[in-house]
N, C-alpha and C positions, 0 to 999 in steps of 0.2 A: 553886454544884454542890454536890449532896451529898456527904457525908464517904466513903460506901463506894465503894471502887474501882469495884466492878460497874457503878453507876449513870454512868461513864464509859464502859463498854463499848457500843458501839453496832454493832446487827447490821444488815447489809444482806443481805436473805434475797429468797426469790422463786423466779420462774421460769429455769431454765438458759437461758443464752443471751439473758437481759433486761438485760443490760448492767451486771451488778452489779460484774464484775472492773474495766472500764473505770472506772466511777464511784469504786471503789476506788482504781486509780491516779491518779484526777483529785485525791482527796482527801489523797492520799499527797504528790503534786507541790504541793500546799499547805500542806505542812509537818506534817499530823496523822498521826500514828501508824495504820499498817494493819496487818492479818493476812490471809494469803493464805487462801482455800477451803482447807479440809482436804483435800477429796475430790480435787481435782487433784493435792495434795502425796501423798497415800497412791496415786492411780493411779500417778504417775511411779515411786515407789520399788517397788510390786509389779511392775509391768511391768520394770524395770530388774533386779528380783532373781529374776523369776520365780515371785512369789507369786500368790497365788489371791484376797487379800480383794480384789477387785475386783467393782463393780455388776452386771456382766455374768456373773461366775461366781459370786460367793459374795453376795448382797446383804447377809445377816445379819453375816457376817465383816467386810464393807467397814464397815457401820455401825456396829459394835462400834468399829472402829480410829478411826473419825471422833468418837467421843465421846470415847474415849481422847485423842486429839489435841486436841478442842476443849476437854477440862478443861487440859491443857497448856498451851494457847495462852492461856486464860485466867490460869492462873499467872504465864506469862510477863509477861504485859500489866501486872501489878500495879505493876510498876517504871517504866512508862511514864508520862509526863506529859502531861494534858490528855485529850481525846476520844481513844479507841482504835476504830478502824471494823475490824469483822469480817466479811469477804465469807463468809457463812453462820456457824454457830455450833452450839453443842449441840443447841438444839431440831431445827434442820433434821437433825442425826445422830440424834435419837431418833425423830423422824419416819420417818425411813427403816428405822430397826430396828423401829419399831410394824408398820409397813406388810409387812416382811420375815417377821416372826413371828407377826403377828396377835395380840399381847398389848400393853396398856398399859403404857408407859413414859415417854412424854412427860411427865404430871404430874411423876411422881417426879423425874425428872432434871431438868427444867425447872425444879421450884422449887426444887432443891438447888444449882443454878449459875445463877444470876438474871443477866440484862443490863439496861442501859437499859431503862425500859418502852416508850419509843418505837421502834419496828422499820420499817425501811424496807422496803417489798416491792415488787420490780421484775414487774411484768406481764409475760406472755407478749408478744412482740415479735417476731411472724414474718419481719418485714422485715429483724432483724438475727441471728436465729437460724442457727446454723452449727453441724453436727457435725464434732468432731475427733478424733485419737486418744485424747484423755481422755474426750471427752464422745460416747460412741457412741448414744447414746438418739434415739429419733426427737424433733419436736416434740411430737407427741400426747402422750408419756410425759411430756414436760417440763410441760405443761400440767397434767397430773393431778397431777403432783409439786405445782405451784403451789396447786392447789386444797386440797391436804392442808395445807400450809403456812398458808395463808390463814386457815383453819377453826383450827388448832393455835394460833397465838400468841395471838390473843384468848380462846382457852381458857383460857390460862394468865394472864390479866390483861394483856397486853401493849396498848398503843396501835399500832395497823396504821396506818401510811401509806402508802399505793399510790403509786408514783412515776410521773409521767406520761411521756409517750413523747415528751421533749424532748432537747435537747443534752446531753450529759455535764457542761458548764459550767453548765448552768441547773440540771442535778439536783443537782450539788453546792452549787451556791447554795442551794436549797431546803432540803437535808438541813441545811445550817450555819445557815439561818434559823430552821427548826421546832424545832433544839434549843436555838438562843439564846431563843426565846420561852419555851418551855417550863423553861428551867433559868438563870435570871438570876441 
């Protein structure tokens, strides 16, 4: 494995409701370090405190907060040994901000705060998609978000592996196999 700690930082990205959080939990169950999605944490805090940095109220404020949380998550993960799996990351937040403002921020932020070059993308999976109190958008919006992410990661030089729609155990096996193959 490479020496820079960021090479140990593996992003699980993709479509909302595509199984990322379930995969993250499975990787954690197997003993790997994991970092929960910034967006859900922000929504919980903003909802509890009456804040407005919510994607359905002020997407730009929400995305800026997600960028700050993602940077803090990366700093905190420096002390973790081995692989660190992130449910989304800074690039996801920068894509949201870029979409909200219509100005390019992905390249600058993405290059300043890199992750492992292999990114795992969960595609839209309508059969498991469900809105909830923290995910209020419809599947169509989640699919549009996925399209932006699918084009943004390669733009920054990431190798994207689209996760197949298989059991969470097999998805975790695939992620670990691909990382072992690339980083012996």
